[in-house]
N, C-alpha and C positions, 0 to 999 in steps of 0.2 A: 722345247727343242732345245739341247744343247750340242755346246758344237764339238762336242766327243761321240758322239752317236754315230752310230752305220746307219744311217737313212739311205734307203733306195728306193726310186722312185721309177714309176711303168707307166707310160701314157698309153691309155686304151682309146687307138681311133674312136673318135663317135660317140665317144664316155669320158668314164671318169681316170682319172690319175690317181694309180694303188699307191700307197705309199707304206712301206716295210720299217720294222725299228723305232720309229719313232714316239714318244711318251708324251709329245702335243703337239699340236699343230695350229698355226694361226688363222683366223679370219681376214676380210678387206680391211679391217679397222685395227689389225695390231694383236686383237686379245686371243689369248693362246688358249686352246680350247685340249682338253688330254685326252691321249689315245688309250686306248683300253684291251682294246686287241692286238692282235699281230701283225694283221694288215688293215686298212683303211681306204676304205671312195674317197678319196679329193672332187667337188665340183669345179668341172670346167666350163663347163657352159654359161655359169651363173643365174640361175633359175632355180635352182635348187631351195625347199623352202625350211630344210637343214644346214644350210652353210654352216661352216665349209665343206662338209659333209653332203654326197650324193645322196639324192632320193630317186635315184633313177627317170628324173624328166625330160633328159636330153633323150630318152626315146621317144619323146610325141615330137621332139624337132626334128623338121627336115633333114633326110639324109646329105651327108656333107657339108651341114654347120660346122666341122671338125676341120679346114683346109688341111689337109697335110699330115693329119695326127696331132698336129701343133694345138689348136684351143685357143684360147684365152692365156698367159701365162698367169699362173697362179706367185701368188706371192708370198715369199717364204720371209 
């Protein structure tokens, strides 16, 4: 992800963060993963088997795991 990219994020309550305009996205270890689509869903529940991408695991969590739509912050 370069500094001159126009990256926009949208937090989905009790769900992922949608990222638009990124060419790559870091995981928790700082490894960059290429983004090949205009919009990608980034995991915020920290339980995805496809991290940093969302795999829908958050749907199995108790409602309200994401207090106030913030969830756990995603490292940039």
